[in-house]
C-alpha positions in Angstrom: 99.4 -82.4 -19.7 99.3 -86.2 -19.5 96.3 -87.9 -21.1 95.4 -91.6 -20.9 94.0 -92.7 -24.2 92.9 -95.9 -25.9 93.7 -96.7 -29.5 96.4 -97.7 -31.9 99.6 -95.8 -31.1 100.8 -96.2 -34.7 97.9 -94.0 -35.7 98.8 -91.2 -33.3 98.9 -87.7 -34.5 101.6 -86.9 -31.9 104.9 -85.6 -33.2 107.0 -88.2 -31.3 106.4 -91.8 -30.3 108.3 -92.9 -27.2 108.8 -96.5 -26.1 111.2 -98.5 -23.9 113.7 -101.1 -24.8 116.7 -103.0 -23.6 120.2 -102.6 -24.9 120.4 -104.5 -28.3 116.6 -105.2 -27.9 115.4 -107.8 -30.4 112.1 -105.8 -30.5 110.0 -108.9 -30.6 107.2 -107.8 -28.1 104.8 -105.0 -27.6 105.0 -101.6 -29.2 108.7 -102.2 -30.1 107.6 -105.1 -32.3 104.9 -103.1 -34.0 107.5 -100.3 -34.7 110.1 -102.8 -36.0 107.5 -104.5 -38.3 106.5 -101.1 -39.7 110.1 -99.6 -39.7 112.7 -102.4 -40.1 115.4 -99.8 -40.7 114.7 -98.5 -37.2 115.7 -101.7 -35.6 118.8 -102.0 -37.7 119.9 -98.4 -36.9 119.2 -99.0 -33.2 121.4 -102.1 -33.0 124.2 -100.3 -34.9 123.9 -97.3 -32.5 124.0 -99.6 -29.5 127.3 -101.1 -30.6 128.9 -97.8 -31.7 127.7 -95.7 -28.7 128.1 -98.4 -26.0 124.5 -97.9 -25.1 123.5 -98.5 -21.5 120.4 -98.3 -19.3 119.4 -94.6 -18.8 120.3 -93.6 -22.4 117.8 -92.4 -25.0 117.9 -92.8 -28.8 116.1 -90.8 -31.3 115.3 -91.8 -34.9 113.2 -90.5 -37.8 111.6 -92.6 -40.5 111.5 -91.6 -44.2 107.7 -90.7 -43.6 108.9 -88.3 -40.9 107.6 -90.4 -38.0 109.9 -89.6 -35.1 110.6 -92.0 -32.2 112.6 -92.1 -29.1 113.7 -95.3 -27.4 114.2 -95.2 -23.7 116.8 -97.8 -22.6 115.3 -98.9 -19.3 117.2 -102.1 -18.8 120.2 -104.2 -19.8 119.6 -106.6 -22.6 120.1 -110.4 -22.2 121.9 -112.7 -24.6 118.9 -115.0 -24.3 116.0 -113.0 -26.0 113.4 -115.2 -24.3 114.6 -114.1 -20.8 112.9 -111.0 -19.7 114.4 -108.6 -17.2 112.5 -106.1 -15.2 113.0 -102.4 -16.1 115.4 -100.6 -13.8 113.8 -97.7 -11.9 116.9 -95.6 -11.8 117.4 -96.1 -15.6 113.8 -95.2 -16.2 114.1 -92.1 -14.1 117.3 -91.0 -16.0 115.5 -91.7 -19.4 112.6 -89.6 -18.4 114.8 -86.7 -17.3 116.7 -86.9 -20.6 113.5 -87.1 -22.5 112.2 -83.9 -20.9 115.4 -82.1 -21.8 115.3 -83.4 -25.4 111.6 -82.4 -25.8 112.4 -78.9 -24.5 115.6 -78.5 -26.5 114.1 -79.6 -29.8 110.6 -78.0 -29.2 108.7 -81.2 -29.6 105.0 -80.3 -29.7 103.4 -83.7 -28.5 104.3 -87.2 -27.4 102.6 -90.6 -27.5 103.8 -93.6 -25.6 102.5 -96.9 -24.2 102.4 -97.6 -20.5 106.2 -97.6 -20.6 108.2 -100.1 -18.4 105.0 -101.6 -17.0 104.2 -104.4 -19.5 105.0 -108.1 -18.9 107.3 -108.4 -15.9 107.4 -104.6 -15.7 107.1 -102.1 -13.0 103.8 -101.1 -11.2 102.0 -98.6 -13.5 101.1 -96.4 -10.6 104.7 -96.0 -9.7 105.7 -95.4 -13.4 102.8 -92.9 -13.7 104.2 -91.0 -10.7 107.6 -90.8 -12.4 106.0 -89.5 -15.6 104.2 -86.8 -13.6 107.4 -85.8 -11.8 109.6 -85.7 -14.9 107.3 -84.7 -17.7 104.3 -83.2 -15.9 105.6 -79.6 -16.2 106.0 -79.8 -20.0 103.4 -77.6 -21.7 102.7 -80.2 -24.5 100.1 -83.0 -24.7 101.5 -86.4 -23.7 99.3 -89.3 -24.7 99.7 -92.5 -22.8 98.1 -95.4 -24.6 96.7 -97.4 -21.7 94.9 -99.8 -24.0 96.1 -100.8 -27.4 93.1 -101.1 -29.9 94.5 -102.1 -33.2 93.3 -100.0 -36.1 91.5 -97.4 -33.9 92.5 -93.8 -33.8 92.6 -92.5 -30.2 90.8 -89.4 -29.1 93.9 -87.2 -28.5 92.8 -83.8 -26.9 94.2 -80.8 -28.6 95.3 -82.6 -31.8 
Protein backbone atom coordinates (compact mmCIF):
# COMPACT_ATOMS: atom_id res chain seq x y z
CA UNK A 1 0.00 0.00 0.00
CA UNK A 2 1.35 3.43 -0.94
CA UNK A 3 0.86 6.18 1.63
CA UNK A 4 1.67 9.86 1.12
CA UNK A 5 3.11 11.32 4.32
CA UNK A 6 4.71 14.53 5.55
CA UNK A 7 7.75 14.65 7.81
CA UNK A 8 11.50 14.11 7.93
CA UNK A 9 12.45 11.05 5.90
CA UNK A 10 15.60 10.61 8.00
CA UNK A 11 13.30 9.89 10.95
CA UNK A 12 11.33 7.18 9.15
CA UNK A 13 10.69 3.87 10.83
CA UNK A 14 10.66 2.11 7.43
CA UNK A 15 13.26 -0.57 6.87
CA UNK A 16 14.59 0.87 3.61
CA UNK A 17 15.02 4.44 2.36
CA UNK A 18 14.86 4.82 -1.43
CA UNK A 19 16.04 7.85 -3.39
CA UNK A 20 17.06 8.64 -6.94
CA UNK A 21 20.46 9.80 -8.20
CA UNK A 22 22.54 10.17 -11.33
CA UNK A 23 25.62 8.13 -12.14
CA UNK A 24 28.50 9.52 -10.03
CA UNK A 25 25.99 11.88 -8.37
CA UNK A 26 27.68 14.59 -6.26
CA UNK A 27 24.70 14.25 -3.88
CA UNK A 28 24.48 17.99 -3.31
CA UNK A 29 20.68 18.43 -3.47
CA UNK A 30 17.53 17.08 -1.84
CA UNK A 31 17.35 13.82 0.06
CA UNK A 32 20.65 12.64 -1.43
CA UNK A 33 22.39 15.59 0.25
CA UNK A 34 20.76 14.85 3.61
CA UNK A 35 21.82 11.22 3.35
CA UNK A 36 25.37 12.18 2.30
CA UNK A 37 25.64 14.62 5.21
CA UNK A 38 24.52 11.95 7.68
CA UNK A 39 26.37 9.05 6.01
CA UNK A 40 29.48 10.35 4.18
CA UNK A 41 30.71 6.77 3.74
CA UNK A 42 27.60 6.08 1.66
CA UNK A 43 28.57 8.65 -0.97
CA UNK A 44 32.14 7.33 -1.09
CA UNK A 45 30.93 3.74 -1.49
CA UNK A 46 28.44 4.80 -4.18
CA UNK A 47 31.09 6.57 -6.27
CA UNK A 48 33.44 3.60 -5.94
CA UNK A 49 30.65 1.23 -7.01
CA UNK A 50 29.75 3.45 -9.99
CA UNK A 51 33.33 3.15 -11.27
CA UNK A 52 33.70 -0.56 -10.58
CA UNK A 53 30.28 -1.65 -11.84
CA UNK A 54 30.03 0.71 -14.80
CA UNK A 55 26.77 2.06 -13.37
CA UNK A 56 24.18 3.29 -15.82
CA UNK A 57 20.62 4.62 -15.71
CA UNK A 58 18.19 1.86 -14.72
CA UNK A 59 20.55 0.30 -12.16
CA UNK A 60 19.89 0.23 -8.43
CA UNK A 61 22.45 0.22 -5.62
CA UNK A 62 21.89 -0.96 -2.05
CA UNK A 63 23.90 0.14 0.99
CA UNK A 64 23.65 -0.38 4.74
CA UNK A 65 25.04 2.05 7.34
CA UNK A 66 26.77 0.98 10.55
CA UNK A 67 23.55 1.95 12.40
CA UNK A 68 21.72 -0.58 10.15
CA UNK A 69 19.90 2.10 8.14
CA UNK A 70 19.42 0.61 4.68
CA UNK A 71 19.19 2.58 1.44
CA UNK A 72 18.66 1.94 -2.22
CA UNK A 73 19.71 4.47 -4.82
CA UNK A 74 17.77 4.39 -8.09
CA UNK A 75 19.94 5.62 -10.93
CA UNK A 76 17.37 7.51 -12.98
CA UNK A 77 19.64 9.52 -15.26
CA UNK A 78 23.16 9.88 -16.57
CA UNK A 79 25.40 12.16 -14.54
CA UNK A 80 27.04 15.24 -16.00
CA UNK A 81 30.65 16.37 -15.66
CA UNK A 82 29.28 19.79 -14.68
CA UNK A 83 27.53 19.22 -11.32
CA UNK A 84 25.59 22.49 -11.70
CA UNK A 85 23.88 21.21 -14.84
CA UNK A 86 20.74 19.26 -14.01
CA UNK A 87 19.36 16.63 -16.36
CA UNK A 88 15.78 15.47 -16.33
CA UNK A 89 15.27 11.88 -15.08
CA UNK A 90 14.79 9.33 -17.84
CA UNK A 91 11.35 7.68 -17.77
CA UNK A 92 12.62 4.37 -19.13
CA UNK A 93 15.43 4.27 -16.56
CA UNK A 94 12.98 5.09 -13.75
CA UNK A 95 10.65 2.32 -14.91
CA UNK A 96 13.56 -0.16 -14.96
CA UNK A 97 14.67 0.99 -11.49
CA UNK A 98 11.21 0.50 -10.04
CA UNK A 99 10.94 -2.96 -11.57
CA UNK A 100 14.32 -3.91 -10.09
CA UNK A 101 13.33 -2.38 -6.75
CA UNK A 102 10.18 -4.53 -6.64
CA UNK A 103 12.25 -7.65 -7.32
CA UNK A 104 14.82 -6.68 -4.66
CA UNK A 105 12.12 -5.99 -2.08
CA UNK A 106 10.47 -9.35 -2.76
CA UNK A 107 13.73 -11.34 -2.86
CA UNK A 108 15.10 -9.86 0.37
CA UNK A 109 11.73 -9.70 2.20
CA UNK A 110 11.88 -5.98 2.91
CA UNK A 111 9.04 -5.05 5.26
CA UNK A 112 8.62 -1.31 4.47
CA UNK A 113 9.94 1.48 2.24
CA UNK A 114 10.24 5.25 2.56
CA UNK A 115 11.04 7.55 -0.34
CA UNK A 116 10.67 11.16 -1.40
CA UNK A 117 8.66 12.04 -4.49
CA UNK A 118 11.36 10.38 -6.57
CA UNK A 119 12.37 11.80 -9.96
CA UNK A 120 9.96 14.72 -9.64
CA UNK A 121 12.02 17.38 -7.85
CA UNK A 122 13.67 20.34 -9.56
CA UNK A 123 13.59 19.81 -13.34
CA UNK A 124 12.00 16.42 -12.69
CA UNK A 125 9.13 14.48 -14.14
CA UNK A 126 5.48 15.23 -13.45
CA UNK A 127 4.53 13.71 -10.08
CA UNK A 128 1.24 12.31 -11.35
CA UNK A 129 3.12 10.33 -13.99
CA UNK A 130 5.73 9.10 -11.49
CA UNK A 131 2.98 8.18 -9.03
CA UNK A 132 1.37 6.08 -11.77
CA UNK A 133 4.69 4.29 -12.30
CA UNK A 134 4.93 3.64 -8.56
CA UNK A 135 1.42 2.18 -8.56
CA UNK A 136 2.11 -0.06 -11.55
CA UNK A 137 5.51 -1.35 -10.36
CA UNK A 138 5.16 -1.34 -6.55
CA UNK A 139 1.41 -1.25 -5.92
CA UNK A 140 1.09 -5.04 -5.65
CA UNK A 141 3.70 -5.30 -2.90
CA UNK A 142 2.07 -6.19 0.41
CA UNK A 143 4.24 -3.80 2.44
CA UNK A 144 3.73 -0.17 3.41
CA UNK A 145 5.43 2.30 1.07
CA UNK A 146 5.69 5.81 2.50
CA UNK A 147 6.13 8.60 -0.03
CA UNK A 148 7.27 11.79 1.67
CA UNK A 149 5.36 14.42 -0.30
CA UNK A 150 6.48 17.24 1.97
CA UNK A 151 9.76 17.37 3.87
CA UNK A 152 9.27 18.73 7.41
CA UNK A 153 12.69 18.72 9.04
CA UNK A 154 12.76 17.22 12.51
CA UNK A 155 9.17 15.96 12.40
CA UNK A 156 8.30 12.28 12.54
CA UNK A 157 5.71 11.36 9.92
CA UNK A 158 2.56 9.44 10.69
CA UNK A 159 3.39 6.13 9.02
CA UNK A 160 0.36 3.80 9.14
CA UNK A 161 1.17 0.32 10.36
CA UNK A 162 4.54 1.24 11.87
